[in-house]
DOKESE-763937 format. One record per residue (C-alpha): residue number from 1; residue in one letter; z, y, x. Coordinates in Angstrom, 3 decimals, padded with zeros to 6 digits. Each point is the difference from the previous one (the first is absolute). Example, Ala and Ser with C-alpha at 12.3 -4.5 7.8 and 13.67 -1.06 7.14 Angstrom:
REM DOKESE-763937
<r 1; 'A'; <007.800; -004.500; 012.300>>
<r 2; 'S'; <-000.660; 003.440; 001.370>>
REM end
This chain:
REM DOKESE-763937
<r 1; 'X'; <-031.091; -059.338; -027.029>>
<r 2; 'X'; <-001.395; -000.569; 003.548>>
<r 3; 'X'; <-001.146; 002.699; 002.469>>
<r 4; 'X'; <000.882; 002.999; -002.098>>
<r 5; 'X'; <001.524; 003.259; 000.843>>
<r 6; 'X'; <002.303; 002.532; -001.713>>
<r 7; 'X'; <-001.875; 002.194; -002.452>>
<r 8; 'X'; <000.818; 003.540; 000.906>>
<r 9; 'X'; <-001.174; 001.420; -003.374>>
<r 10; 'X'; <001.353; -001.670; -003.183>>
<r 11; 'X'; <-001.681; 002.196; -002.578>>
<r 12; 'X'; <-001.808; -002.970; -001.333>>
<r 13; 'X'; <003.128; -001.860; -000.661>>
<r 14; 'X'; <001.357; 000.287; -003.687>>
<r 15; 'X'; <003.763; 000.000; -000.003>>
<r 16; 'X'; <002.190; -000.092; -002.966>>
<r 17; 'X'; <001.891; 003.149; -000.770>>
<r 18; 'X'; <002.690; 001.082; 002.441>>
<r 19; 'X'; <002.395; 000.183; -003.048>>
<r 20; 'X'; <-000.073; -003.782; -000.028>>
<r 21; 'X'; <000.753; -000.471; 003.800>>
<r 22; 'X'; <002.757; -002.282; 000.771>>
<r 23; 'X'; <002.261; 000.416; 003.110>>
<r 24; 'X'; <000.868; -002.915; 002.176>>
<r 25; 'X'; <002.823; 000.210; 002.663>>
<r 26; 'X'; <000.089; -001.936; 003.341>>
<r 27; 'X'; <002.645; 000.140; 002.476>>
<r 28; 'X'; <000.181; -001.005; 003.880>>
<r 29; 'X'; <003.662; -000.989; 000.433>>
<r 30; 'X'; <-000.339; -000.322; 003.669>>
<r 31; 'X'; <000.763; 002.898; 002.552>>
<r 32; 'X'; <-003.478; -000.526; 001.581>>
<r 33; 'X'; <-003.496; 001.299; -000.730>>
<r 34; 'X'; <-002.256; -002.493; -001.530>>
<r 35; 'X'; <-003.745; 000.517; 000.122>>
<r 36; 'X'; <-002.500; -001.983; -002.067>>
<r 37; 'X'; <002.345; -001.582; -002.229>>
<r 38; 'X'; <-001.801; -002.232; -002.571>>
<r 39; 'X'; <001.668; -000.137; -003.422>>
<r 40; 'X'; <-001.094; -002.600; -002.500>>
<r 41; 'X'; <000.611; 000.671; -003.683>>
<r 42; 'X'; <-000.653; -002.737; -002.660>>
<r 43; 'X'; <-001.766; 000.638; -003.282>>
<r 44; 'X'; <003.342; -000.693; -001.573>>
<r 45; 'X'; <001.668; 002.811; 002.194>>
<r 46; 'X'; <-002.473; 002.665; -001.377>>
<r 47; 'X'; <-000.035; -001.253; -003.587>>
<r 48; 'X'; <003.700; 000.573; -000.119>>
<r 49; 'X'; <-000.553; 003.587; 000.765>>
<r 50; 'X'; <-003.244; 000.949; -001.797>>
<r 51; 'X'; <-002.477; -001.600; -002.491>>
<r 52; 'X'; <-002.840; -001.553; 001.812>>
<r 53; 'X'; <-003.392; 000.832; -001.470>>
<r 54; 'X'; <-003.033; -002.199; -000.028>>
<r 55; 'X'; <-002.644; 001.273; 002.431>>
<r 56; 'X'; <002.329; 002.246; 001.892>>
<r 57; 'X'; <001.554; -000.450; 003.400>>
<r 58; 'X'; <003.085; 001.366; 001.578>>
<r 59; 'X'; <-000.307; 002.611; 002.862>>
<r 60; 'X'; <002.791; 001.728; 001.795>>
<r 61; 'X'; <000.585; 003.593; 001.346>>
<r 62; 'X'; <002.538; 001.457; 002.420>>
<r 63; 'X'; <001.930; 003.245; -000.254>>
<r 64; 'X'; <-003.007; 002.056; 000.947>>
<r 65; 'X'; <-002.172; -001.577; -002.682>>
<r 66; 'X'; <-001.989; -002.002; 002.546>>
<r 67; 'X'; <-001.154; -003.444; -000.642>>
<r 68; 'X'; <001.998; -002.792; 001.562>>
<r 69; 'X'; <-002.184; -003.001; 001.260>>
<r 70; 'X'; <000.301; -002.860; -002.314>>
<r 71; 'X'; <-001.763; -003.011; -001.357>>
<r 72; 'X'; <000.219; -002.169; -003.289>>
<r 73; 'X'; <-000.074; -003.756; 000.709>>
<r 74; 'X'; <-000.998; -002.804; -002.289>>
<r 75; 'X'; <001.791; -002.934; 001.739>>
<r 76; 'X'; <-000.801; -002.658; -002.497>>
<r 77; 'X'; <-003.699; 000.803; -000.826>>
<r 78; 'X'; <000.536; 000.546; -003.715>>
<r 79; 'X'; <-001.745; 003.348; 000.112>>
<r 80; 'X'; <003.267; 002.050; -000.244>>
<r 81; 'X'; <002.061; 001.562; 002.708>>
<r 82; 'X'; <003.249; -001.603; 000.807>>
<r 83; 'X'; <001.346; 002.249; 002.580>>
<r 84; 'X'; <-000.687; 003.443; 001.332>>
<r 85; 'X'; <000.686; 000.763; 003.669>>
<r 86; 'X'; <000.775; 003.559; 001.538>>
<r 87; 'X'; <000.614; 000.958; 003.466>>
<r 88; 'X'; <002.524; 002.874; 000.835>>
<r 89; 'X'; <001.465; 001.595; 003.116>>
<r 90; 'X'; <003.886; 000.427; -000.194>>
<r 91; 'X'; <002.283; 002.243; 002.099>>
<r 92; 'X'; <003.438; -001.394; 000.717>>
<r 93; 'X'; <002.145; -000.475; -003.138>>
<r 94; 'X'; <-002.612; 001.738; -001.921>>
<r 95; 'X'; <-000.169; -000.182; -003.804>>
<r 96; 'X'; <-003.566; 000.698; -001.322>>
<r 97; 'X'; <-001.235; 000.781; -003.504>>
<r 98; 'X'; <-003.541; -001.113; -000.707>>
<r 99; 'X'; <-002.174; 000.825; -002.957>>
<r 100; 'X'; <-001.670; -002.750; -001.943>>
<r 101; 'X'; <-003.188; 000.802; -002.002>>
<r 102; 'X'; <-002.981; -002.139; -001.314>>
<r 103; 'X'; <-003.608; 000.332; 000.699>>
<r 104; 'X'; <-002.963; -001.716; -001.761>>
<r 105; 'X'; <-000.800; -003.333; 001.913>>
<r 106; 'X'; <-003.497; 001.194; 000.786>>
<r 107; 'X'; <001.468; 003.128; 001.648>>
<r 108; 'X'; <002.652; -001.585; 002.092>>
<r 109; 'X'; <-000.036; 001.891; 003.294>>
<r 110; 'X'; <-001.176; -001.345; 003.417>>
<r 111; 'X'; <002.429; -000.204; 002.906>>
<r 112; 'X'; <-000.525; -000.670; 003.684>>
<r 113; 'X'; <-000.262; -003.620; 000.968>>
<r 114; 'X'; <002.961; -001.051; 002.240>>
<r 115; 'X'; <-000.224; -003.664; -000.639>>
<r 116; 'X'; <-002.951; -002.497; 000.032>>
<r 117; 'X'; <-000.955; -003.622; -000.368>>
<r 118; 'X'; <-003.045; -001.773; 001.278>>
<r 119; 'X'; <-001.727; -003.397; -000.288>>
<r 120; 'X'; <-003.584; 000.173; 001.005>>
<r 121; 'X'; <-002.071; -003.156; 000.014>>
<r 122; 'X'; <-003.144; -000.233; 002.023>>
<r 123; 'X'; <-003.286; 000.034; -001.914>>
<r 124; 'X'; <-003.501; -001.347; 000.962>>
<r 125; 'X'; <-001.116; 003.536; 001.295>>
<r 126; 'X'; <003.106; 000.159; 002.379>>
<r 127; 'X'; <001.750; 002.543; -001.982>>
<r 128; 'X'; <003.385; -000.553; -001.651>>
<r 129; 'X'; <000.764; 000.045; -003.715>>
<r 130; 'X'; <003.642; 000.839; -001.151>>
<r 131; 'X'; <001.468; -002.462; -002.336>>
<r 132; 'X'; <003.196; 000.448; -002.102>>
<r 133; 'X'; <000.396; -003.662; -000.426>>
<r 134; 'X'; <-001.294; -002.876; 002.266>>
<r 135; 'X'; <000.756; -003.696; 000.823>>
<r 136; 'X'; <-000.155; -000.762; 003.719>>
<r 137; 'X'; <-002.205; -002.850; 001.027>>
<r 138; 'X'; <001.900; -003.454; 000.385>>
<r 139; 'X'; <001.378; -000.502; 003.348>>
<r 140; 'X'; <-001.748; -003.512; -000.179>>
<r 141; 'X'; <-003.230; 001.643; 000.153>>
<r 142; 'X'; <000.367; 001.103; 003.545>>
<r 143; 'X'; <000.656; 003.364; 001.510>>
<r 144; 'X'; <-002.395; 002.934; -000.777>>
<r 145; 'X'; <000.587; 003.699; 000.082>>
<r 146; 'X'; <-001.115; 001.480; -003.320>>
<r 147; 'X'; <002.312; 003.001; -000.489>>
<r 148; 'X'; <-000.111; 003.438; 001.490>>
<r 149; 'X'; <002.380; 000.191; 003.086>>
<r 150; 'X'; <000.497; -003.789; -000.904>>
<r 151; 'X'; <002.694; 001.059; -002.513>>
<r 152; 'X'; <001.547; 001.512; -003.028>>
<r 153; 'X'; <001.182; 003.537; 001.198>>
<r 154; 'X'; <002.439; 002.444; -001.341>>
<r 155; 'X'; <001.075; 003.578; 001.294>>
<r 156; 'X'; <001.664; 003.123; -000.347>>
<r 157; 'X'; <-000.111; 003.287; 001.775>>
<r 158; 'X'; <002.118; -001.430; 002.802>>
<r 159; 'X'; <-001.024; -003.586; 000.709>>
<r 160; 'X'; <-002.560; -002.616; -000.888>>
<r 161; 'X'; <000.533; -003.877; -000.409>>
<r 162; 'X'; <-002.050; -003.032; -000.560>>
<r 163; 'X'; <000.455; -003.609; -001.147>>
<r 164; 'X'; <-002.693; -002.462; 001.225>>
<r 165; 'X'; <-002.047; -001.304; -002.885>>
<r 166; 'X'; <-000.107; -003.588; 001.383>>
<r 167; 'X'; <002.218; -002.873; 001.048>>
<r 168; 'X'; <001.674; 002.076; 002.773>>
<r 169; 'X'; <001.616; 002.093; -002.822>>
<r 170; 'X'; <002.093; 002.231; 002.334>>
<r 171; 'X'; <000.409; 003.700; -000.026>>
<r 172; 'X'; <-001.299; 002.654; 002.642>>
<r 173; 'X'; <000.254; 003.636; 000.721>>
<r 174; 'X'; <-002.077; 002.968; 000.334>>
<r 175; 'X'; <001.636; 003.080; 001.622>>
<r 176; 'X'; <-001.237; 003.217; -001.470>>
<r 177; 'X'; <-000.404; 003.482; 001.635>>
<r 178; 'X'; <-001.102; 001.815; -003.146>>
<r 179; 'X'; <001.123; 000.185; -003.578>>
<r 180; 'X'; <-003.356; -000.830; -001.519>>
<r 181; 'X'; <-000.604; -003.438; -001.740>>
<r 182; 'X'; <-002.207; -002.008; 002.534>>
<r 183; 'X'; <000.064; -003.690; -001.116>>
<r 184; 'X'; <-003.086; 000.369; -002.106>>
<r 185; 'X'; <-002.089; 000.615; 003.159>>
<r 186; 'X'; <002.046; -002.085; 002.577>>
<r 187; 'X'; <-001.840; -003.099; 000.861>>
<r 188; 'X'; <-003.401; 001.573; -001.031>>
<r 189; 'X'; <-002.841; 001.000; 002.381>>
<r 190; 'X'; <000.927; 003.637; -000.854>>
<r 191; 'X'; <003.371; -000.133; 001.714>>
<r 192; 'X'; <-000.907; -002.011; 003.122>>
<r 193; 'X'; <002.564; -002.352; 001.792>>
<r 194; 'X'; <003.433; 000.253; -001.466>>
<r 195; 'X'; <001.378; -001.853; 002.994>>
<r 196; 'X'; <-000.610; 003.087; 002.034>>
<r 197; 'X'; <001.720; 003.364; -000.363>>
<r 198; 'X'; <-001.797; 002.338; -002.495>>
<r 199; 'X'; <000.766; 003.466; -001.254>>
<r 200; 'X'; <001.559; -001.492; -002.996>>
<r 201; 'X'; <002.076; -002.759; 001.946>>
<r 202; 'X'; <-000.553; -003.660; 000.589>>
<r 203; 'X'; <001.022; -003.638; -000.618>>
<r 204; 'X'; <003.412; -000.003; 002.034>>
<r 205; 'X'; <001.282; -003.562; -000.212>>
<r 206; 'X'; <-000.891; -003.213; 001.612>>
<r 207; 'X'; <001.072; -002.838; -002.437>>
<r 208; 'X'; <-001.074; -003.291; 001.585>>
<r 209; 'X'; <001.553; -002.924; -001.899>>
<r 210; 'X'; <003.143; 001.988; -001.028>>
<r 211; 'X'; <000.891; 001.441; -003.585>>
<r 212; 'X'; <-001.352; 003.283; 001.330>>
<r 213; 'X'; <001.434; 003.091; -001.708>>
<r 214; 'X'; <001.737; -001.499; -002.898>>
<r 215; 'X'; <-001.713; -003.434; -000.641>>
<r 216; 'X'; <001.736; -002.352; -002.516>>
<r 217; 'X'; <001.225; -003.500; 000.525>>
<r 218; 'X'; <002.696; -002.330; -001.407>>
<r 219; 'X'; <002.853; -001.456; 001.908>>
<r 220; 'X'; <000.880; -003.467; -001.014>>
<r 221; 'X'; <002.184; -002.413; 001.922>>
<r 222; 'X'; <-000.309; 002.214; 003.048>>
<r 223; 'X'; <-003.698; -000.005; -000.125>>
<r 224; 'X'; <-002.296; 002.943; -000.410>>
<r 225; 'X'; <-002.959; -000.607; -002.478>>
<r 226; 'X'; <-002.625; 002.794; 000.046>>
<r 227; 'X'; <-001.217; 001.385; -003.343>>
<r 228; 'X'; <-003.634; -000.724; 000.883>>
<r 229; 'X'; <-002.653; -002.590; -000.654>>
<r 230; 'X'; <000.820; -000.232; -003.628>>
<r 231; 'X'; <-002.247; -001.503; -002.711>>
<r 232; 'X'; <-000.169; 003.402; -001.658>>
<r 233; 'X'; <000.201; 003.382; 001.609>>
<r 234; 'X'; <-000.827; 003.027; -002.403>>
<r 235; 'X'; <000.086; 003.727; 000.374>>
<r 236; 'X'; <000.743; 002.302; -003.029>>
<r 237; 'X'; <-000.043; 003.781; 000.175>>
<r 238; 'X'; <002.737; 001.066; -002.626>>
<r 239; 'X'; <-000.028; 003.692; 000.547>>
<r 240; 'X'; <-001.581; 002.298; 002.463>>
<r 241; 'X'; <001.009; 003.748; -000.222>>
<r 242; 'X'; <000.816; 003.085; 001.956>>
<r 243; 'X'; <003.850; -000.519; -000.027>>
<r 244; 'X'; <000.323; -003.830; -000.314>>
<r 245; 'X'; <-002.162; -003.016; 000.415>>
<r 246; 'X'; <000.841; -003.587; -000.868>>
<r 247; 'X'; <-001.705; -003.287; 000.567>>
<r 248; 'X'; <000.826; -003.723; -000.051>>
<r 249; 'X'; <-001.000; -003.052; 002.270>>
<r 250; 'X'; <000.268; -003.111; -002.031>>
<r 251; 'X'; <000.290; -003.456; 001.222>>
<r 252; 'X'; <000.189; -003.599; -001.381>>
<r 253; 'X'; <-000.244; -003.446; 001.810>>
<r 254; 'X'; <002.311; 001.239; 002.651>>
<r 255; 'X'; <000.981; -003.418; 001.727>>
<r 256; 'X'; <003.580; 000.140; 001.176>>
<r 257; 'X'; <000.953; -003.545; 001.174>>
<r 258; 'X'; <-001.944; -001.634; -002.876>>
<r 259; 'X'; <001.236; 002.551; -002.649>>
<r 260; 'X'; <-002.876; 002.071; -001.520>>
<r 261; 'X'; <001.525; 003.410; -000.473>>
<r 262; 'X'; <-001.355; 003.293; -001.446>>
<r 263; 'X'; <000.587; 003.480; 001.363>>
<r 264; 'X'; <-000.785; 003.657; -000.857>>
<r 265; 'X'; <000.596; 002.912; 002.442>>
<r 266; 'X'; <-000.226; 003.266; -001.694>>
<r 267; 'X'; <-000.336; 002.861; 002.515>>
<r 268; 'X'; <000.584; 003.739; -001.139>>
<r 269; 'X'; <-000.884; 002.943; 002.283>>
<r 270; 'X'; <001.279; 003.627; -000.332>>
<r 271; 'X'; <-000.948; 003.360; 001.692>>
<r 272; 'X'; <001.747; 001.299; 002.898>>
<r 273; 'X'; <001.764; -003.236; 001.086>>
<r 274; 'X'; <-000.334; -002.101; 003.042>>
<r 275; 'X'; <000.659; -003.194; -002.052>>
<r 276; 'X'; <-001.277; -001.962; -002.852>>
<r 277; 'X'; <001.968; -001.960; -002.717>>
<r 278; 'X'; <-000.478; -003.677; -000.497>>
<r 279; 'X'; <001.177; -002.218; -002.797>>
<r 280; 'X'; <-000.479; -003.724; 000.711>>
<r 281; 'X'; <000.344; -002.535; -002.897>>
<r 282; 'X'; <-000.032; -003.655; 000.699>>
<r 283; 'X'; <-000.316; -002.599; -002.811>>
<r 284; 'X'; <001.201; -003.493; 000.928>>
<r 285; 'X'; <002.413; 000.853; 002.970>>
<r 286; 'X'; <003.182; -002.099; 000.531>>
<r 287; 'X'; <003.624; 001.457; 000.044>>
<r 288; 'X'; <000.159; 000.066; 003.718>>
<r 289; 'X'; <-003.454; 001.408; 000.676>>
<r 290; 'X'; <-000.423; 003.444; 001.403>>
<r 291; 'X'; <-002.776; 002.457; -000.185>>
<r 292; 'X'; <-000.684; 001.274; 003.492>>
<r 293; 'X'; <-001.614; 003.150; 001.306>>
<r 294; 'X'; <-001.001; 000.294; 003.538>>
<r 295; 'X'; <-001.092; 002.181; 002.866>>
<r 296; 'X'; <-002.201; -000.847; 003.019>>
<r 297; 'X'; <001.877; -000.104; 003.440>>
<r 298; 'X'; <-002.686; -000.976; 002.357>>
<r 299; 'X'; <000.044; 003.343; 002.013>>
<r 300; 'X'; <003.791; 000.608; -000.130>>
<r 301; 'X'; <001.879; 000.764; 003.185>>
<r 302; 'X'; <003.218; 000.722; -001.927>>
<r 303; 'X'; <001.944; -002.002; -002.618>>
<r 304; 'X'; <-000.432; 000.934; -003.779>>
<r 305; 'X'; <002.668; 001.894; -001.594>>
<r 306; 'X'; <002.079; -000.501; -003.061>>
<r 307; 'X'; <002.557; 002.156; -001.887>>
<r 308; 'X'; <001.511; 000.542; -003.444>>
<r 309; 'X'; <-000.042; 003.248; -001.843>>
<r 310; 'X'; <000.474; 001.356; -003.554>>
<r 311; 'X'; <000.077; -003.726; -001.387>>
<r 312; 'X'; <-003.124; -000.878; 001.899>>
<r 313; 'X'; <-000.656; -002.366; 002.928>>
<r 314; 'X'; <-002.742; 001.066; 002.412>>
<r 315; 'X'; <-001.929; -002.164; 002.726>>
<r 316; 'X'; <-002.325; 002.060; 002.071>>
<r 317; 'X'; <-001.723; 000.306; 003.401>>
<r 318; 'X'; <-001.076; 003.005; 002.122>>
<r 319; 'X'; <-001.930; -000.340; 003.288>>
<r 320; 'X'; <-003.186; 001.051; 001.792>>
<r 321; 'X'; <-001.976; -002.695; -001.939>>
<r 322; 'X'; <-002.864; 001.579; -001.729>>
<r 323; 'X'; <-003.652; -000.647; 000.681>>
<r 324; 'X'; <-000.259; 003.569; 001.415>>
<r 325; 'X'; <002.889; -000.913; 002.523>>
<r 326; 'X'; <002.550; 002.316; -001.579>>
<r 327; 'X'; <002.999; -000.217; -002.211>>
<r 328; 'X'; <000.011; -001.941; -003.208>>
<r 329; 'X'; <003.058; -000.545; -002.405>>
<r 330; 'X'; <000.203; -002.480; -002.782>>
<r 331; 'X'; <002.826; -000.972; -002.316>>
<r 332; 'X'; <000.918; -001.882; -002.933>>
<r 333; 'X'; <002.675; 001.421; -002.502>>
<r 334; 'X'; <001.568; -002.003; -002.785>>
<r 335; 'X'; <003.210; -000.218; -001.994>>
<r 336; 'X'; <002.932; -001.129; 002.064>>
<r 337; 'X'; <001.134; -002.089; -002.961>>
<r 338; 'X'; <-003.228; -001.947; 000.080>>
<r 339; 'X'; <-000.479; -000.308; 003.783>>
<r 340; 'X'; <-000.295; -003.489; 001.537>>
<r 341; 'X'; <-000.732; -001.347; 003.367>>
<r 342; 'X'; <-001.112; 002.261; 002.827>>
<r 343; 'X'; <-001.882; -001.818; 002.726>>
<r 344; 'X'; <-002.804; -000.210; 002.361>>
<r 345; 'X'; <-002.749; -002.602; 000.522>>
<r 346; 'X'; <-001.112; -001.337; 003.272>>
<r 347; 'X'; <-002.821; 001.660; 002.051>>
<r 348; 'X'; <-001.788; -003.228; 000.176>>
<r 349; 'X'; <-003.841; 000.337; -000.200>>
<r 350; 'X'; <-000.661; -002.752; -002.536>>
<r 351; 'X'; <-003.764; 000.777; -000.068>>
<r 352; 'X'; <-000.099; -000.770; 003.591>>
<r 353; 'X'; <001.657; -003.366; -000.695>>
<r 354; 'X'; <-002.777; -000.879; -002.378>>
<r 355; 'X'; <001.464; 001.180; -003.348>>
<r 356; 'X'; <-003.094; 001.849; -000.818>>
<r 357; 'X'; <-000.345; 001.450; -003.434>>
<r 358; 'X'; <-002.447; 002.801; 000.595>>
<r 359; 'X'; <-001.894; -000.618; 003.442>>
<r 360; 'X'; <-002.037; 003.167; -000.600>>
<r 361; 'X'; <003.080; 002.064; 000.067>>
<r 362; 'X'; <002.270; -002.193; 002.413>>
<r 363; 'X'; <002.361; -000.457; -002.956>>
<r 364; 'X'; <002.506; -002.709; -000.625>>
<r 365; 'X'; <001.691; -000.501; -003.383>>
<r 366; 'X'; <003.286; -000.835; 001.781>>
<r 367; 'X'; <002.024; 003.172; 000.086>>
<r 368; 'X'; <000.998; 001.225; 003.475>>
<r 369; 'X'; <000.901; 003.361; 001.863>>
<r 370; 'X'; <001.903; 001.157; -003.031>>
<r 371; 'X'; <003.318; 001.583; -000.750>>
<r 372; 'X'; <001.012; -000.699; -003.667>>
<r 373; 'X'; <002.403; 000.556; -002.728>>
<r 374; 'X'; <000.704; -002.105; -002.921>>
<r 375; 'X'; <000.768; 001.053; -003.576>>
<r 376; 'X'; <001.528; -002.096; -002.834>>
<r 377; 'X'; <-002.759; -001.703; -002.118>>
<r 378; 'X'; <000.840; -000.224; -003.557>>
<r 379; 'X'; <-002.743; -001.882; -002.006>>
<r 380; 'X'; <-002.294; 002.366; -001.711>>
<r 381; 'X'; <002.173; 002.967; 000.763>>
<r 382; 'X'; <-001.526; 002.912; 002.303>>
<r 383; 'X'; <001.585; 000.532; 003.403>>
<r 384; 'X'; <-000.318; 003.696; 001.297>>
<r 385; 'X'; <-000.516; 001.092; 003.515>>
<r 386; 'X'; <-001.478; 003.163; 001.703>>
<r 387; 'X'; <-002.095; -000.135; 003.026>>
<r 388; 'X'; <-000.060; 002.918; 002.358>>
<r 389; 'X'; <-002.433; 000.878; 002.683>>
<r 390; 'X'; <-000.244; 003.094; 002.485>>
<r 391; 'X'; <-002.263; 000.717; 002.902>>
<r 392; 'X'; <001.017; 002.101; 003.120>>
<r 393; 'X'; <-003.224; 001.857; 000.019>>
<r 394; 'X'; <000.495; 001.313; -003.537>>
<r 395; 'X'; <003.299; 001.661; 000.631>>
<r 396; 'X'; <002.305; 000.603; 002.895>>
<r 397; 'X'; <003.019; -001.405; -001.996>>
<r 398; 'X'; <-001.654; -003.387; -000.041>>
<r 399; 'X'; <-000.058; -000.260; 003.946>>
<r 400; 'X'; <003.613; -001.228; -000.172>>
<r 401; 'X'; <001.921; -002.684; -001.661>>
<r 402; 'X'; <002.715; 002.507; -000.886>>
<r 403; 'X'; <-002.567; 002.245; -001.832>>
<r 404; 'X'; <-001.308; -003.013; -001.929>>
<r 405; 'X'; <003.404; -001.270; -000.960>>
<r 406; 'X'; <001.151; 003.409; -001.115>>
<r 407; 'X'; <-003.123; 000.153; -002.350>>
<r 408; 'X'; <000.882; -003.423; -001.372>>
<r 409; 'X'; <003.596; 001.031; -000.654>>
<r 410; 'X'; <-001.020; 003.222; -001.813>>
<r 411; 'X'; <-002.415; -001.925; -002.277>>
<r 412; 'X'; <002.582; -002.733; -000.675>>
<r 413; 'X'; <002.414; 002.904; -001.106>>
<r 414; 'X'; <-002.673; 001.252; -002.400>>
<r 415; 'X'; <-000.787; -003.343; -001.332>>
<r 416; 'X'; <003.645; -000.627; -000.723>>
<r 417; 'X'; <000.316; 003.261; -001.841>>
<r 418; 'X'; <-003.108; 000.512; -002.148>>
<r 419; 'X'; <-000.678; 003.514; -001.546>>
<r 420; 'X'; <002.200; 000.329; -003.018>>
<r 421; 'X'; <-001.904; 000.342; -003.368>>
<r 422; 'X'; <002.138; 002.115; -002.263>>
REM end
């Protein structure tokens, strides 16, 4: 379902009779407008309202009989869809009735692509081949760049992110100036140098030996241990679609003070949001361990900010700190009830002191120049956080900390009051 656009003519689609149409009702209970609200309905949700037929997929229409962007997701790989995802715009306090019909699986309509995943691996001819599943080379084999843009990448129509496919295993940011999907080409000869400003945007973040833009670590006995240089580091594309994309980074052999842990980070990205959702599961953690997410601080001239809102705790930064020498805001939002230690590492350059993990990149495995927030680690239980990123060149609101914080607070309000499925 990648790189496809809304079909304007639907005469080829064979819908069941309108006499069998089912109506679903959704309600925005907040007194604010809500654009690009993603609603997830399980197979059981729909089965309770209508008989599901083999070979038929659900589609949705608004009050003007226009198709609503949606996708049917098979999350467990058994060949049957488990969830259907739709995206709607709501006015303040609006109650909306949506029509549910079914279409032949072969005739499911195509919608504009607003999310995208990419892992391209370099081939002998210099081109990049996309992989849906891939195991990174062992960190013991030395450092070698094999991935397009050095990373697993994900994006929506607002922002793009990447996670290095090597022992550094930290996250980075691409600011976007256009809503098109660009990560299939970024890092290729066709797109040129992504460290320089292009018409689509650029790589906006300097990471160094920090956790970058939402890298993961474990806090144990006041020590931060990076989720990197693991025995196994795998990528798996779970779902890639126009209104939602999901992938996993899977690790085993994570050495934490002699204990060999396993971890999975499941990342989900939706359209229209300046954030992605991350669920981190650690197997083998101890009672006092904390899962840590961090933000690079190497170019900050002001202190990070923290606040609580709508049952969430936020740690963020905003400063003139982008590679384009303009404003960049980053923040981590997680449940207030799960929030742990908030801290900041030293600014020591451990690489210069001889702790050289990747000499080619001036990278040390010891975490520095990072503001971080901990989260309770329950063995084999996912811990959820949201990572926000905005770029001043994209929008005037992002030029001030106040504008950025206002957006975070608004999004927290929406997360705390999801659209009511009636």
